[in-house]
LORO-639823 format. One record per atom (N, C-alpha, C): atom name; y, z, x; residue number from 1. Coordinates in steps of 0.2 Angstrom, whole numbers. Layout:
BEGIN
  atome  north     up   east  num
     CA      Y      Z      X  NUM
...
END
This chain:
BEGIN
  atome  north     up   east  num
      N    -81     20    149    1
     CA    -73     20    149    1
      C    -69     21    154    1
      N    -65     18    156    2
     CA    -60     18    163    2
      C    -55     25    160    2
      N    -50     25    165    3
     CA    -47     31    165    3
      C    -42     32    158    3
      N    -41     38    156    4
     CA    -37     38    150    4
      C    -33     42    151    4
      N    -27     44    146    5
     CA    -21     49    146    5
      C    -23     55    147    5
      N    -28     57    142    6
     CA    -31     64    145    6
      C    -36     66    151    6
      N    -39     61    155    7
     CA    -41     61    160    7
      C    -36     65    166    7
      N    -29     59    166    8
     CA    -25     61    170    8
      C    -22     69    168    8
      N    -23     69    163    9
     CA    -18     75    162    9
      C    -23     81    164    9
      N    -30     80    162   10
     CA    -34     86    166   10
      C    -34     86    173   10
      N    -34     81    176   11
     CA    -33     82    182   11
      C    -26     84    185   11
      N    -21     82    183   12
     CA    -16     83    184   12
      C    -12     91    184   12
      N    -17     95    179   13
     CA    -17    100    175   13
      C    -11    101    170   13
      N     -9     96    168   14
     CA     -4     96    162   14
      C     -7     93    156   14
      N     -2     93    150   15
     CA     -4     91    144   15
      C     -4     84    144   15
      N     -8     79    139   16
     CA     -7     74    137   16
      C      0     72    134   16
      N      3     75    131   17
     CA     11     73    131   17
      C     14     73    136   17
      N     13     77    141   18
     CA     18     77    147   18
      C     17     69    150   18
      N     10     69    151   19
     CA      8     61    155   19
      C     13     55    151   19
      N     13     55    144   20
     CA     16     51    140   20
      C     25     52    141   20
      N     26     56    143   21
     CA     34     58    145   21
      C     35     55    152   21
      N     31     57    155   22
     CA     32     52    162   22
      C     32     46    164   22
      N     29     42    158   23
     CA     28     35    158   23
      C     33     33    152   23
      N     36     36    148   24
     CA     40     33    141   24
      C     46     37    142   24
      N     46     43    146   25
     CA     55     46    145   25
      C     55     49    152   25
      N     54     47    159   26
     CA     55     51    163   26
      C     60     56    165   26
      N     66     54    161   27
     CA     71     58    161   27
      C     70     65    159   27
      N     65     67    157   28
     CA     63     73    151   28
      C     58     78    156   28
      N     55     75    162   29
     CA     51     79    167   29
      C     52     78    174   29
      N     52     85    177   30
     CA     55     85    183   30
      C     51     81    189   30
      N     54     80    193   31
     CA     51     76    200   31
      C     46     79    203   31
      N     45     84    203   32
     CA     39     87    205   32
      C     33     86    201   32
      N     35     87    195   33
     CA     28     87    190   33
      C     27     79    187   33
      N     31     75    188   34
     CA     31     67    188   34
      C     25     64    194   34
      N     28     67    200   35
     CA     25     63    203   35
      C     16     67    205   35
      N     16     73    202   36
     CA     10     76    200   36
      C      4     72    196   36
      N      9     70    191   37
     CA      6     65    188   37
      C      3     60    189   37
      N      8     56    192   38
     CA      7     48    195   38
      C      1     49    201   38
      N      2     55    205   39
     CA     -4     55    208   39
      C    -11     53    205   39
      N    -11     59    198   40
     CA    -17     58    200   40
      C    -19     53    193   40
      N    -14     49    191   41
     CA    -15     42    188   41
      C    -19     38    194   41
      N    -15     37    201   42
     CA    -16     32    204   42
      C    -25     35    208   42
      N    -26     40    209   43
     CA    -33     42    210   43
      C    -36     39    205   43
      N    -36     40    200   44
     CA    -40     39    195   44
      C    -41     32    193   44
      N    -35     26    194   45
     CA    -36     21    194   45
      C    -33     20    185   45
      N    -28     23    183   46
     CA    -25     24    177   46
      C    -18     19    176   46
      N    -21     13    171   47
     CA    -14      9    169   47
      C    -12      9    163   47
      N     -6     12    161   48
     CA     -5     11    154   48
      C     -5      7    152   48
      N     -5      4    145   49
     CA     -5     -3    140   49
      C      1     -6    143   49
      N      2    -11    142   50
     CA      9    -16    145   50
      C     14    -14    139   50
      N     11    -12    134   51
     CA     17    -10    128   51
      C     21     -4    132   51
      N     18      2    134   52
     CA     20      6    136   52
      C     25      6    141   52
      N     24      2    146   53
     CA     28      1    152   53
      C     34     -5    149   53
      N     34     -7    144   54
     CA     41    -10    142   54
      C     45     -6    137   54
      N     42      0    136   55
     CA     46      4    129   55
      C     54      6    134   55
      N     58      5    127   56
     CA     64      7    130   56
      C     67     14    131   56
      N     68     16    137   57
     CA     68     25    138   57
      C     69     29    133   57
      N     74     26    128   58
     CA     76     30    123   58
      C     71     32    120   58
      N     66     29    119   59
     CA     62     29    113   59
      C     58     35    114   59
      N     54     37    109   60
     CA     50     43    108   60
      C     43     45    110   60
      N     41     37    114   61
     CA     34     38    114   61
      C     27     38    111   61
      N     32     39    103   62
     CA     26     39     97   62
      C     25     35     91   62
      N     18     34     90   63
     CA     16     31     87   63
      C     16     33     80   63
      N     17     31     73   64
     CA     15     36     67   64
      C     11     32     63   64
      N      6     35     61   65
     CA      0     33     55   65
      C      1     38     50   65
      N      3     28     45   66
     CA      6     33     39   66
      C      2     31     34   66
      N      0     36     30   67
     CA     -4     34     24   67
      C      2     37     18   67
      N      0     34     12   68
     CA      4     33      5   68
      C      0     37      1   68
      N      5     41     -2   69
     CA      1     45     -9   69
      C      0     40    -15   69
      N     -7     40    -15   70
     CA     -9     36    -21   70
      C     -9     40    -27   70
      N     -4     39    -29   71
     CA     -3     44    -36   71
      C     -3     42    -44   71
      N     -4     44    -48   72
     CA     -5     40    -55   72
      C    -10     35    -56   72
      N    -13     37    -52   73
     CA    -20     29    -53   73
      C    -26     32    -56   73
      N    -27     27    -61   74
     CA    -36     31    -64   74
      C    -40     32    -57   74
      N    -40     27    -52   75
     CA    -44     28    -48   75
      C    -44     25    -41   75
      N    -44     29    -36   76
     CA    -42     27    -28   76
      C    -47     29    -24   76
      N    -51     25    -21   77
     CA    -57     27    -17   77
      C    -55     32    -12   77
      N    -51     30     -9   78
     CA    -49     36     -3   78
      C    -46     42     -5   78
      N    -47     43    -11   79
     CA    -46     51    -15   79
      C    -54     54    -16   79
      N    -59     51    -13   80
     CA    -66     53    -17   80
      C    -67     55     -9   80
      N    -71     61     -9   81
     CA    -73     67     -2   81
      C    -78     60      0   81
      N    -82     57     -4   82
     CA    -88     51     -1   82
      C    -85     45      5   82
      N    -80     47      4   83
     CA    -77     42      9   83
      C    -73     42     15   83
      N    -73     50     17   84
     CA    -71     53     22   84
      C    -72     48     28   84
      N    -79     46     29   85
     CA    -82     44     34   85
      C    -78     36     36   85
      N    -74     33     30   86
     CA    -70     27     32   86
      C    -64     29     36   86
      N    -61     35     33   87
     CA    -54     37     37   87
      C    -56     38     44   87
      N    -62     41     46   88
     CA    -64     43     53   88
      C    -65     38     59   88
      N    -70     33     54   89
     CA    -72     25     59   89
      C    -63     24     60   89
      N    -58     23     54   90
     CA    -53     20     57   90
      C    -48     23     61   90
      N    -47     29     61   91
     CA    -45     34     68   91
      C    -48     31     75   91
      N    -56     32     73   92
     CA    -58     30     79   92
      C    -58     24     84   92
      N    -55     19     79   93
     CA    -54     10     82   93
      C    -48     14     84   93
      N    -42     17     82   94
     CA    -34     18     84   94
      C    -37     22     91   94
      N    -40     27     91   95
     CA    -39     29     97   95
      C    -43     27    102   95
      N    -46     21    101   96
     CA    -49     19    107   96
      C    -43     13    109   96
      N    -39     11    107   97
     CA    -33      8    110   97
      C    -28     14    113   97
      N    -26     17    109   98
     CA    -21     22    112   98
      C    -23     28    119   98
      N    -30     28    120   99
     CA    -33     32    124   99
      C    -30     27    130   99
      N    -30     21    130  100
     CA    -29     18    137  100
      C    -21     16    137  100
      N    -18     20    134  101
     CA     -8     20    134  101
      C     -7     24    136  101
      N     -2     26    135  102
     CA      5     31    136  102
      C      5     35    129  102
      N      4     30    125  103
     CA      7     33    118  103
      C      2     40    114  103
      N      8     42    111  104
     CA      5     48    107  104
      C      5     45     99  104
      N      2     48     95  105
     CA      1     47     89  105
      C      1     54     84  105
      N      6     53     78  106
     CA      6     57     73  106
      C      6     56     67  106
      N      3     59     63  107
     CA      1     58     55  107
      C      5     59     50  107
      N      9     55     46  108
     CA     14     55     40  108
      C      9     53     33  108
      N     11     57     28  109
     CA     10     54     23  109
      C     17     53     18  109
      N     19     49     16  110
     CA     23     46     12  110
      C     23     43      5  110
      N     28     44      0  111
     CA     27     41     -5  111
      C     34     37     -7  111
      N     38     36     -4  112
     CA     44     33     -5  112
      C     48     30      1  112
      N     55     26     -2  113
     CA     57     23      5  113
      C     62     28      8  113
      N     64     34      6  114
     CA     67     37     10  114
      C     64     41     15  114
      N     57     44     12  115
     CA     52     46     17  115
      C     50     41     22  115
      N     47     35     21  116
     CA     45     31     26  116
      C     52     30     31  116
      N     58     29     30  117
     CA     64     28     33  117
      C     63     34     38  117
      N     62     40     34  118
     CA     63     47     38  118
      C     59     47     46  118
      N     52     45     42  119
     CA     47     43     48  119
      C     48     39     53  119
      N     52     32     52  120
     CA     53     28     56  120
      C     60     29     61  120
      N     63     35     59  121
     CA     68     39     65  121
      C     64     43     68  121
      N     57     45     68  122
     CA     55     50     73  122
      C     50     46     77  122
      N     49     40     77  123
     CA     45     37     81  123
      C     45     29     83  123
      N     42     27     88  124
     CA     45     19     88  124
      C     41     12     85  124
      N     35     15     82  125
     CA     31     11     78  125
      C     28     13     72  125
      N     26      9     67  126
     CA     21     12     62  126
      C     16      7     62  126
      N     10     12     61  127
     CA      3      7     59  127
      C      1     11     52  127
      N      2      6     46  128
     CA      2     11     39  128
      C     -4      7     37  128
      N     -9     14     33  129
     CA    -15     13     33  129
      C    -17     13     24  129
      N    -20      9     23  130
     CA    -23      4     15  130
      C    -16      5     11  130
      N    -13     -1     15  131
     CA     -8     -4     10  131
      C    -11     -8      5  131
      N     -9     -6     -2  132
     CA    -13    -11     -5  132
      C    -11    -13    -11  132
      N     -4    -11    -12  133
     CA     -1    -14    -17  133
      C      8    -17    -15  133
      N     10    -23    -18  134
     CA     17    -25    -17  134
      C     21    -18    -16  134
      N     20    -15    -21  135
     CA     26    -10    -20  135
      C     27     -7    -13  135
      N     20     -5    -11  136
     CA     19     -2     -4  136
      C     21     -6      1  136
      N     21    -13      0  137
     CA     23    -17      7  137
      C     30    -17      7  137
      N     34    -17     -2  138
     CA     39    -17     -3  138
      C     43    -12      4  138
      N     41     -7      2  139
     CA     45     -2      6  139
      C     46     -3     14  139
      N     42     -9     18  140
     CA     44    -10     23  140
      C     50    -13     25  140
      N     54    -16     20  141
     CA     58    -21     19  141
      C     63    -19     24  141
      N     65    -13     25  142
     CA     72     -8     28  142
      C     69     -6     33  142
      N     64     -7     37  143
     CA     61     -4     41  143
      C     64     -7     48  143
      N     66     -3     53  144
     CA     70     -8     59  144
      C     65     -6     63  144
      N     60     -4     65  145
     CA     55     -4     71  145
      C     50     -7     70  145
      N     45     -9     74  146
     CA     39    -13     74  146
      C     34     -9     70  146
      N     29    -12     65  147
     CA     27    -11     61  147
      C     19    -14     60  147
      N     14    -12     56  148
     CA      9    -16     56  148
      C      4    -12     50  148
      N      2    -17     46  149
     CA      0    -16     38  149
      C     -7    -17     38  149
      N    -11    -12     35  150
     CA    -18    -14     35  150
      C    -19     -9     28  150
      N    -25    -11     25  151
     CA    -32    -17     27  151
      C    -32    -21     19  151
      N    -31    -17     14  152
     CA    -33    -20      9  152
      C    -24    -21      6  152
      N    -23    -27      7  153
     CA    -16    -29      6  153
      C    -15    -34      1  153
      N    -10    -35     -3  154
     CA    -10    -38     -9  154
      C    -10    -46     -9  154
      N     -9    -48     -1  155
     CA    -10    -54     -1  155
      C     -4    -58     -1  155
      N      2    -55     -2  156
     CA      9    -57     -1  156
      C     11    -62      5  156
      N     13    -66      4  157
     CA     13    -72     10  157
      C     20    -70     15  157
      N     23    -65     12  158
     CA     30    -63     17  158
      C     27    -58     22  158
      N     22    -55     20  159
     CA     21    -50     27  159
      C     20    -55     33  159
      N     24    -51     39  160
     CA     21    -54     44  160
      C     16    -52     50  160
      N     17    -44     49  161
     CA     11    -42     54  161
      C      6    -37     50  161
      N      1    -40     51  162
     CA     -5    -35     46  162
      C    -12    -37     49  162
      N    -15    -32     47  163
     CA    -23    -35     48  163
      C    -27    -33     43  163
      N    -30    -36     39  164
     CA    -33    -36     32  164
      C    -42    -36     33  164
      N    -44    -36     28  165
     CA    -51    -38     26  165
      C    -51    -43     20  165
      N    -56    -46     18  166
     CA    -56    -53     14  166
      C    -63    -51      9  166
      N    -60    -47      3  167
     CA    -64    -44     -1  167
      C    -66    -50     -5  167
      N    -64    -56     -6  168
     CA    -68    -61    -10  168
      C    -74    -63     -5  168
      N    -72    -64      1  169
     CA    -78    -66      6  169
      C    -83    -61      6  169
      N    -83    -54      7  170
     CA    -86    -50      6  170
      C    -92    -50     -1  170
      N    -87    -52     -6  171
     CA    -92    -52    -12  171
      C    -95    -59    -13  171
      N    -94    -64     -9  172
     CA    -98    -68     -8  172
      C   -105    -67     -2  172
      N   -102    -65      1  173
     CA   -108    -62      6  173
      C   -115    -57      1  173
      N   -112    -54     -3  174
     CA   -115    -50     -7  174
      C   -122    -56    -11  174
      N   -118    -59    -14  175
     CA   -121    -66    -19  175
      C   -127    -70    -14  175
      N   -123    -70     -7  176
     CA   -128    -75     -4  176
      C   -135    -71     -2  176
      N   -134    -64      0  177
     CA   -140    -59      2  177
      C   -144    -60     -5  177
      N   -142    -59    -11  178
     CA   -148    -58    -16  178
      C   -151    -67    -17  178
      N   -146    -72    -16  179
     CA   -148    -79    -16  179
      C   -155    -79    -10  179
      N   -154    -76     -5  180
     CA   -159    -77      0  180
      C   -166    -73     -3  180
      N   -164    -68     -8  181
     CA   -171    -63    -10  181
      C   -173    -66    -15  181
      N   -170    -73    -18  182
     CA   -173    -75    -22  182
      C   -171    -73    -30  182
      N   -166    -69    -31  183
     CA   -164    -67    -37  183
      C   -160    -74    -42  183
      N   -163    -73    -48  184
     CA   -159    -76    -52  184
      C   -155    -75    -58  184
      N   -156    -68    -57  185
     CA   -153    -66    -64  185
      C   -150    -59    -60  185
      N   -144    -59    -57  186
     CA   -143    -53    -53  186
      C   -138    -50    -61  186
      N   -137    -42    -60  187
     CA   -131    -39    -62  187
      C   -127    -38    -56  187
      N   -121    -36    -58  188
     CA   -114    -33    -54  188
      C   -113    -27    -59  188
      N   -113    -20    -53  189
     CA   -109    -17    -58  189
      C   -103    -16    -53  189
      N    -97    -13    -57  190
     CA    -92    -12    -54  190
      C    -87     -8    -58  190
      N    -81     -9    -59  191
     CA    -76     -5    -62  191
      C    -69     -5    -59  191
      N    -65     -5    -66  192
     CA    -58     -4    -63  192
      C    -54    -12    -62  192
      N    -56    -15    -66  193
     CA    -54    -23    -62  193
      C    -49    -24    -64  193
      N    -45    -22    -68  194
     CA    -38    -22    -71  194
      C    -32    -19    -65  194
      N    -36    -14    -62  195
     CA    -31    -10    -59  195
      C    -33    -10    -51  195
      N    -38    -12    -49  196
     CA    -40    -10    -41  196
      C    -42    -18    -40  196
      N    -37    -22    -37  197
     CA    -36    -29    -34  197
      C    -43    -29    -30  197
      N    -45    -26    -27  198
     CA    -50    -27    -22  198
      C    -58    -28    -24  198
      N    -57    -23    -31  199
     CA    -65    -25    -35  199
      C    -65    -33    -39  199
      N    -58    -34    -42  200
     CA    -58    -39    -44  200
      C    -60    -46    -39  200
      N    -57    -46    -33  201
     CA    -59    -50    -27  201
      C    -65    -51    -25  201
      N    -69    -44    -26  202
     CA    -76    -46    -22  202
      C    -80    -47    -29  202
      N    -78    -47    -35  203
     CA    -83    -50    -41  203
      C    -82    -58    -41  203
      N    -74    -60    -39  204
     CA    -74    -67    -39  204
      C    -76    -70    -34  204
      N    -78    -68    -28  205
     CA    -82    -70    -23  205
      C    -90    -71    -24  205
      N    -92    -65    -29  206
     CA    -99    -66    -31  206
      C   -100    -72    -35  206
      N    -95    -72    -40  207
     CA    -97    -78    -45  207
      C    -96    -84    -42  207
      N    -94    -85    -35  208
     CA    -94    -92    -31  208
      C   -103    -94    -33  208
      N   -108    -90    -31  209
     CA   -115    -90    -31  209
      C   -118    -89    -38  209
      N   -115    -86    -43  210
     CA   -118    -82    -49  210
      C   -112    -83    -54  210
      N   -110    -88    -57  211
     CA   -105    -89    -59  211
      C   -106    -86    -68  211
      N   -112    -84    -69  212
     CA   -115    -82    -76  212
      C   -117    -76    -75  212
      N   -115    -71    -69  213
     CA   -119    -65    -68  213
      C   -116    -59    -73  213
      N   -121    -57    -75  214
     CA   -121    -50    -80  214
      C   -117    -45    -76  214
      N   -112    -42    -79  215
     CA   -105    -38    -77  215
      C   -106    -31    -81  215
      N   -108    -26    -77  216
     CA   -109    -19    -81  216
      C   -102    -15    -78  216
      N    -95    -13    -81  217
     CA    -92    -12    -79  217
      C    -91     -5    -81  217
      N    -89      1    -77  218
     CA    -88      8    -78  218
      C    -84     11    -75  218
      N    -83     19    -75  219
     CA    -80     22    -73  219
      C    -82     27    -66  219
      N    -81     22    -60  220
     CA    -84     24    -54  220
      C    -83     31    -53  220
      N    -86     35    -50  221
     CA    -85     40    -49  221
      C    -85     47    -52  221
      N    -87     46    -58  222
     CA    -88     49    -65  222
      C    -95     49    -68  222
      N    -97     55    -67  223
     CA   -104     57    -67  223
      C   -107     55    -75  223
      N   -104     57    -79  224
     CA   -106     55    -87  224
      C   -108     48    -87  224
      N   -101     43    -85  225
     CA   -102     36    -85  225
      C   -107     34    -82  225
      N   -111     38    -76  226
     CA   -118     33    -72  226
      C   -121     35    -75  226
      N   -121     40    -80  227
     CA   -129     43    -82  227
      C   -129     36    -89  227
      N   -123     35    -92  228
     CA   -126     29    -96  228
      C   -127     23    -92  228
      N   -124     20    -88  229
     CA   -124     13    -85  229
      C   -133     14    -82  229
      N   -134     20    -79  230
     CA   -142     20    -77  230
      C   -146     18    -84  230
      N   -145     21    -91  231
     CA   -149     20    -96  231
      C   -148     11    -97  231
      N   -143      9    -96  232
     CA   -142      2    -98  232
      C   -146     -2    -92  232
      N   -148      0    -86  233
     CA   -149     -4    -81  233
      C   -157     -4    -82  233
      N   -158      3    -83  234
     CA   -166      4    -84  234
      C   -169     -1    -90  234
      N   -165     -3    -95  235
     CA   -167     -5   -101  235
      C   -168    -13   -101  235
      N   -162    -14    -96  236
     CA   -162    -22    -93  236
      C   -168    -25    -91  236
      N   -170    -19    -82  237
     CA   -176    -20    -82  237
      C   -182    -21    -84  237
      N   -183    -16    -89  238
     CA   -189    -15    -94  238
      C   -190    -21    -98  238
      N   -183    -23    -99  239
     CA   -184    -31   -103  239
      C   -184    -38    -99  239
      N   -186    -36    -92  240
     CA   -184    -42    -88  240
      C   -178    -47    -89  240
      N   -174    -43    -89  241
     CA   -167    -47    -89  241
      C   -164    -49    -84  241
      N   -164    -44    -80  242
     CA   -160    -43    -72  242
      C   -168    -44    -65  242
      N   -165    -45    -61  243
     CA   -171    -48    -54  243
      C   -166    -45    -49  243
      N   -160    -41    -48  244
     CA   -158    -40    -43  244
      C   -151    -37    -44  244
      N   -149    -33    -40  245
     CA   -142    -29    -42  245
      C   -137    -27    -36  245
      N   -131    -29    -37  246
     CA   -126    -30    -33  246
      C   -121    -25    -36  246
      N   -116    -21    -32  247
     CA   -111    -15    -34  247
      C   -106    -18    -30  247
      N   -102    -16    -32  248
     CA    -93    -16    -30  248
      C    -93    -11    -22  248
      N    -96     -5    -23  249
     CA    -98     -1    -20  249
      C   -104      2    -17  249
      N   -104      6    -12  250
     CA   -110     11    -11  250
      C   -111     16    -18  250
      N   -105     18    -17  251
     CA   -104     24    -22  251
      C   -108     23    -28  251
      N   -106     16    -30  252
     CA   -109     16    -37  252
      C   -115     14    -38  252
      N   -117     10    -30  253
     CA   -126      7    -32  253
      C   -129     15    -30  253
      N   -127     19    -27  254
     CA   -132     26    -24  254
      C   -132     29    -30  254
      N   -125     30    -34  255
     CA   -125     35    -40  255
      C   -130     32    -45  255
      N   -132     27    -44  256
     CA   -138     23    -50  256
      C   -145     24    -46  256
      N   -144     23    -41  257
     CA   -151     23    -38  257
      C   -153     31    -38  257
      N   -149     36    -37  258
     CA   -151     43    -38  258
      C   -155     44    -45  258
      N   -153     39    -51  259
     CA   -155     42    -58  259
      C   -162     37    -60  259
      N   -161     31    -55  260
     CA   -168     27    -60  260
      C   -170     24    -52  260
      N   -177     22    -51  261
     CA   -179     19    -45  261
      C   -182     12    -47  261
      N   -180      7    -43  262
     CA   -180      0    -43  262
      C   -185     -4    -39  262
      N   -188     -8    -40  263
     CA   -192    -13    -34  263
      C   -187    -19    -33  263
      N   -180    -20    -36  264
     CA   -177    -24    -35  264
      C   -173    -27    -30  264
      N   -171    -32    -25  265
     CA   -166    -31    -21  265
      C   -159    -29    -24  265
      N   -158    -26    -20  266
     CA   -149    -21    -20  266
      C   -145    -23    -13  266
      N   -139    -25    -15  267
     CA   -135    -24    -11  267
      C   -128    -20    -13  267
      N   -126    -17     -9  268
     CA   -119    -12    -11  268
      C   -115    -16     -7  268
      N   -109    -11     -5  269
     CA   -103    -13     -2  269
      C   -100     -5      2  269
      N    -99     -8      8  270
     CA    -95     -2     14  270
      C    -99      1     18  270
      N   -107     -1     17  271
     CA   -110      0     24  271
      C   -109      8     26  271
      N   -111     12     21  272
     CA   -108     20     22  272
      C   -114     24     24  272
      N   -112     30     25  273
     CA   -119     33     29  273
      C   -123     37     24  273
      N   -123     34     17  274
     CA   -128     36     12  274
      C   -134     32     15  274
      N   -134     27     19  275
     CA   -138     23     20  275
      C   -144     26     26  275
      N   -141     30     28  276
     CA   -145     34     34  276
      C   -149     40     33  276
      N   -150     42     25  277
     CA   -151     47     21  277
      C   -157     42     16  277
      N   -156     37     15  278
     CA   -160     32     11  278
      C   -166     30     12  278
      N   -171     30      8  279
     CA   -179     28     12  279
      C   -179     23     11  279
      N   -177     18      7  280
     CA   -179     11      5  280
      C   -173      8      7  280
      N   -176      0      9  281
     CA   -172     -3     13  281
      C   -167     -9      7  281
      N   -159     -7      9  282
     CA   -154     -8      4  282
      C   -149    -11     11  282
      N   -147    -16      6  283
     CA   -142    -21     10  283
      C   -135    -18      9  283
      N   -130    -21     13  284
     CA   -124    -17     12  284
      C   -118    -23     15  284
      N   -111    -22     13  285
     CA   -107    -26     17  285
      C   -103    -22     21  285
      N   -101    -22     26  286
     CA    -98    -17     31  286
      C    -90    -21     31  286
      N    -84    -18     31  287
     CA    -78    -19     31  287
      C    -77    -19     37  287
      N    -79    -13     42  288
     CA    -78    -13     49  288
      C    -71    -11     51  288
      N    -70     -4     46  289
     CA    -64     -1     48  289
      C    -63      0     55  289
      N    -67      1     58  290
     CA    -66      4     65  290
      C    -63     -1     68  290
      N    -65     -8     69  291
     CA    -64    -15     72  291
      C    -57    -17     69  291
      N    -57    -16     64  292
     CA    -50    -18     59  292
      C    -44    -14     62  292
      N    -45     -7     63  293
     CA    -39     -3     65  293
      C    -38     -2     72  293
      N    -44     -5     75  294
     CA    -42     -5     82  294
      C    -40    -11     84  294
      N    -39    -17     81  295
     CA    -36    -23     82  295
      C    -28    -23     78  295
      N    -28    -17     74  296
     CA    -19    -16     71  296
      C    -17    -12     76  296
      N    -20     -7     81  297
     CA    -18     -4     85  297
      C    -14     -6     91  297
      N    -19    -13     91  298
     CA    -19    -17     98  298
      C    -12    -22     94  298
      N    -11    -24     89  299
     CA     -8    -30     88  299
      C      0    -25     88  299
      N      1    -17     85  300
     CA      6    -13     85  300
      C      9    -13     92  300
      N      3    -12     97  301
     CA      8    -12    104  301
      C      8    -18    107  301
      N      6    -23    105  302
     CA      9    -29    105  302
      C     16    -30    104  302
      N     15    -30     99  303
     CA     23    -30     96  303
      C     28    -25     99  303
      N     27    -20    101  304
     CA     33    -12    104  304
      C     32    -17    111  304
      N     29    -21    114  305
     CA     29    -25    120  305
      C     32    -30    120  305
      N     35    -33    115  306
     CA     39    -38    114  306
      C     36    -46    113  306
      N     28    -46    111  307
     CA     24    -49    109  307
      C     25    -53    100  307
      N     26    -59    100  308
     CA     25    -60     93  308
      C     20    -60     90  308
      N     19    -58     83  309
     CA     12    -57     80  309
      C     12    -60     72  309
      N      8    -59     69  310
     CA      7    -61     63  310
      C      0    -59     60  310
      N     -3    -62     54  311
     CA     -8    -57     50  311
      C    -15    -60     55  311
      N    -21    -55     55  312
     CA    -26    -56     55  312
      C    -31    -54     52  312
      N    -35    -59     50  313
     CA    -42    -55     44  313
      C    -47    -53     47  313
      N    -50    -49     48  314
     CA    -58    -46     51  314
      C    -61    -46     46  314
      N    -67    -52     45  315
     CA    -70    -53     40  315
      C    -76    -47     38  315
      N    -78    -45     33  316
     CA    -84    -41     32  316
      C    -90    -43     34  316
      N    -96    -39     35  317
     CA   -101    -45     36  317
      C   -107    -40     34  317
      N   -114    -42     34  318
     CA   -118    -41     28  318
      C   -123    -36     34  318
      N   -124    -32     32  319
     CA   -130    -26     36  319
      C   -136    -27     32  319
      N   -139    -30     34  320
     CA   -146    -30     31  320
      C   -152    -26     32  320
      N   -151    -21     38  321
     CA   -158    -15     39  321
      C   -155    -11     41  321
      N   -159     -6     41  322
     CA   -158      3     43  322
      C   -155      1     50  322
      N   -159     -2     55  323
     CA   -156     -1     62  323
      C   -149     -3     63  323
      N   -147    -10     58  324
     CA   -139    -14     58  324
      C   -136     -7     56  324
      N   -137     -3     50  325
     CA   -134      1     48  325
      C   -133      7     52  325
      N   -135      8     58  326
     CA   -136     15     62  326
      C   -130     12     66  326
      N   -130      5     69  327
     CA   -127      3     74  327
      C   -120      4     71  327
      N   -119      4     65  328
     CA   -111      5     64  328
      C   -108     13     65  328
      N   -113     18     66  329
     CA   -110     24     67  329
      C   -111     27     74  329
      N   -114     21     79  330
     CA   -114     24     86  330
      C   -108     26     89  330
      N   -107     30     94  331
     CA   -102     33     97  331
      C    -99     26    101  331
END
């Protein structure tokens, strides 16, 4: 990796925030201190992202990473501790972009239009994490600064700046994998189909190849519910009623596999760290959150530089082997 804001700060003996101010708000830094920072930058070959160079001098030099409070929902995957890794990958993707710029990033959690508008007054751009309802999308209608929305978008045609995944395509990838394995009678384990749009989209994609798939719907993440699902699945296996298993996410699949052992082809969704400790070969679908949020950060910096944008889709990919799964976690 080339020179970063942090490496310039270290050489100049200042904070990263000071480096950011030198490029974004030079009037707030003494001439001698600014020259020290610029000299370190020249020596290291540091070149801020072009978006930073075009930042208006009255700007804050700050990008807001905004999460929404997902309250009153029967299920939200992001509230489960077992999904913390996903957020970590997303942040790593953003950091890879911002480290090459002079932007600072701050984190906010909002739930109302008023709170979002207050955040907009403290920054120059907003990167919104997991905007998954039209109500959340609508909150940005009055935001006057550049913003990018990601990643489980509702599909609204009015969104101009977004980076999203394709859950329907991911479900089709699951089905293609089981087809390659010779599966003719798959079982699909899911839940909350009425309230969680991505779950419905994944099942819809799976049905492209298996229109008559047997579906078991449960309350994912609830221990007692999975005990019942495990008994049903074991009965189906004993009756030779299924010859392959797909699940809407890895939590559902591994909750099952911790309770029963099967010799069937199996495919989850998310390519989670659970694979690194599970001994049997299992496939999964990677959303690629690191790549998705890396592109979202790049798109936001482009908007701040005055470039026109649009929506970008980062397609999920099938992870077939342990070696592929491990690559998802390489630094």
